[in-house]
C-alpha positions as CSV (number, residue, x, y, z in Angstrom):
1,M,0.0,0.1,0.0
2,T,1.4,3.3,-0.9
3,R,1.6,6.4,1.1
4,K,-1.3,8.1,-0.9
5,D,-3.6,5.2,-0.5
6,T,-2.8,5.1,3.3
7,I,-3.7,8.9,3.3
8,A,-6.9,8.4,1.3
9,L,-8.1,5.6,3.6
10,R,-7.5,7.6,6.7
11,Q,-9.4,10.7,5.1
12,G,-12.1,8.5,4.1
13,R,-12.7,7.0,7.9
14,T,-12.2,10.6,9.2
15,K,-14.9,12.1,6.8
16,Q,-17.3,9.2,7.7
17,A,-16.8,10.0,11.3
18,F,-17.2,13.5,10.8
19,L,-20.6,13.0,8.9
20,E,-22.2,10.6,11.5
21,Q,-21.2,13.1,14.4
22,L,-22.8,15.9,12.1
23,K,-26.1,13.5,12.0
24,R,-26.1,13.6,15.8
25,T,-25.0,17.3,16.5
26,P,-25.8,19.5,13.6
27,T,-22.9,21.9,14.4
28,I,-19.7,21.7,12.3
29,E,-17.6,22.7,15.0
30,Q,-18.6,20.2,17.5
31,A,-18.7,17.6,14.8
32,C,-15.1,18.4,14.1
33,Q,-14.0,18.1,17.6
34,K,-15.6,14.7,18.1
35,A,-14.4,13.3,14.8
36,G,-10.7,14.6,15.8
37,T,-10.4,17.0,12.6
38,S,-10.2,20.9,12.2
39,R,-12.8,23.1,10.8
40,S,-10.5,24.3,8.2
41,T,-9.8,20.6,6.9
42,V,-13.3,20.1,6.5
43,C,-13.8,23.4,4.6
44,R,-11.1,22.5,2.3
45,W,-12.7,19.0,1.6
46,R,-16.0,20.7,0.9
47,R,-14.3,23.1,-1.4
48,K,-12.5,20.2,-3.2
49,S,-15.5,17.6,-3.6
50,K,-18.9,18.6,-4.7
51,R,-20.1,15.0,-3.5
52,F,-18.6,15.4,0.1
53,D,-20.2,19.0,0.2
54,A,-23.7,17.4,-0.7
55,E,-23.2,14.8,2.0
56,V,-22.3,17.6,4.5
57,E,-25.5,19.4,3.6
58,E,-27.6,16.2,3.9
59,A,-26.1,15.3,7.3
60,L,-26.7,18.6,8.6
61,L,-30.3,18.6,7.5
62,E,-30.8,15.0,9.1
63,G,-29.0,16.4,12.2
64,R,-31.4,19.5,12.5
65,L,-34.5,17.0,12.0
66,F,-33.3,14.8,14.8
67,M,-32.5,17.9,17.2
68,S,-36.1,19.1,16.3
69,D,-37.6,15.4,17.3
70,I,-35.8,15.8,20.8
71,A,-36.9,19.1,21.4
Protein backbone atom coordinates (compact mmCIF):
# COMPACT_ATOMS: atom_id res chain seq x y z
CA MET A 1 0.00 0.00 0.00
CA THR A 2 1.42 3.34 -1.01
CA ARG A 3 1.51 6.45 1.14
CA LYS A 4 -1.16 8.05 -1.04
CA ASP A 5 -3.47 5.06 -0.50
CA THR A 6 -2.92 5.20 3.25
CA ILE A 7 -3.77 8.90 3.37
CA ALA A 8 -6.91 8.37 1.28
CA LEU A 9 -8.02 5.53 3.58
CA ARG A 10 -7.47 7.63 6.71
CA GLN A 11 -9.30 10.63 5.19
CA GLY A 12 -12.21 8.39 4.22
CA ARG A 13 -12.54 7.13 7.78
CA THR A 14 -12.30 10.65 9.18
CA LYS A 15 -14.90 11.96 6.73
CA GLN A 16 -17.32 9.18 7.69
CA ALA A 17 -16.78 9.83 11.40
CA PHE A 18 -17.39 13.54 10.82
CA LEU A 19 -20.60 12.89 8.89
CA GLU A 20 -21.90 10.54 11.59
CA GLN A 21 -21.23 13.13 14.28
CA LEU A 22 -22.87 15.80 12.16
CA LYS A 23 -26.04 13.70 11.99
CA ARG A 24 -26.15 13.62 15.81
CA THR A 25 -25.11 17.21 16.51
CA PRO A 26 -25.82 19.56 13.58
CA THR A 27 -23.02 21.94 14.50
CA ILE A 28 -19.91 21.75 12.33
CA GLU A 29 -17.56 22.85 15.12
CA GLN A 30 -18.78 20.19 17.56
CA ALA A 31 -18.74 17.47 14.91
CA CYS A 32 -15.16 18.42 14.03
CA GLN A 33 -14.06 18.18 17.65
CA LYS A 34 -15.71 14.80 18.17
CA ALA A 35 -14.35 13.40 14.90
CA GLY A 36 -10.86 14.69 15.63
CA THR A 37 -10.41 16.99 12.66
CA SER A 38 -10.17 20.73 12.20
CA ARG A 39 -12.83 23.00 10.76
CA SER A 40 -10.41 24.28 8.11
CA THR A 41 -9.80 20.71 6.93
CA VAL A 42 -13.53 20.12 6.55
CA CYS A 43 -13.91 23.40 4.65
CA ARG A 44 -11.07 22.37 2.33
CA TRP A 45 -12.70 18.98 1.72
CA ARG A 46 -16.02 20.69 0.96
CA ARG A 47 -14.41 23.06 -1.56
CA LYS A 48 -12.51 20.21 -3.21
CA SER A 49 -15.40 17.73 -3.52
CA LYS A 50 -18.95 18.60 -4.53
CA ARG A 51 -20.05 15.12 -3.49
CA PHE A 52 -18.70 15.55 0.03
CA ASP A 53 -20.29 19.01 0.21
CA ALA A 54 -23.66 17.47 -0.68
CA GLU A 55 -23.15 14.76 1.96
CA VAL A 56 -22.41 17.43 4.57
CA GLU A 57 -25.56 19.36 3.67
CA GLU A 58 -27.62 16.15 3.86
CA ALA A 59 -26.10 15.25 7.25
CA LEU A 60 -26.81 18.78 8.55
CA LEU A 61 -30.44 18.49 7.50
CA GLU A 62 -30.76 15.06 9.10
CA GLY A 63 -29.14 16.37 12.29
CA ARG A 64 -31.47 19.35 12.45
CA LEU A 65 -34.49 17.08 12.03
CA PHE A 66 -33.13 14.81 14.76
CA MET A 67 -32.70 17.75 17.12
CA SER A 68 -36.22 18.97 16.32
CA ASP A 69 -37.58 15.56 17.26
CA ILE A 70 -35.72 15.68 20.57
CA ALA A 71 -37.00 19.15 21.36
